[in-house]
N, C-alpha and C positions, 0 to 999 in steps of 0.2 A: 505493500500501501504506499504510495506516496504521501512526502508530508505537506500541509498547507502550510503557507507563509503567509504570516498576518504581520503588521506593523502597528507599534505603539508609540507612544508620548514618552520618552522617559528624560525625566528633570531631575538637575542636581544642585546642591547645593553646598558653598562651604559652612560648615558651623564648627569653629576653632580650629582643631587638628585635623579634623574628620571631615568626609564629603559625605552627605546622604544623599541617597538617590531615591526615586519610586516612579512607580509606573501612572500616569494621569488617569489613564481610564479603567484601571482595576484598583478599586481600595484596597489598601493591605499588604500590595505587592510594595516593599519598601526595604532598604539595607544601608549600610553604611560602609567606608573604606577607608583606609588613612591617606592615600591617593585617589586622584579621579579614576584611574585605568582600575585601580582594584574595585570600586565602589563600581563601575560599568560592568567587570565581570560578576560582580556577586549579585547586581541587578538582574542580569541576563539570568543566571542560575535560579535566582528566586522567582521569576517570572515563569521561567521553564517548570518549577516544582510546583506553582500555584495551579497553573494549566495541567498541568499533568494528574496533579490529585482533583480537580474540578471535573475532569473527564472521568476520572474512574468512580467518582460520589454518585455522578450522573449516569452510571450505566455503560461508558464505552461506548461504544459504535456496536456493539454485541445486541443491546437493547432492542426488540423489534416493535416494542410498543411505543417507544419514543417517537416524538417526531421531530425530526433534526432538519433545519434549512437556514440557508444564512439570512443576516438580515443587515440593513446596509440604513444609516440615517446621517442626516447631512446636521452639521452642528455650527 
């Protein structure tokens, strides 16, 4: 099965000696790092973990009773 690519908005802010990062579209996906590069890597990992977990909790692609469709909105 091919992987679907999605695009998200990553935001970063320096707070003291740390960089914090979060995904604008998904509450709860946030992280920190001592460098901006570390924060970026950590955020990518956090996002992947949340997306994997959400897919598992929703029944994944095996649940035939779930209607799954793409949804696009303009903000």
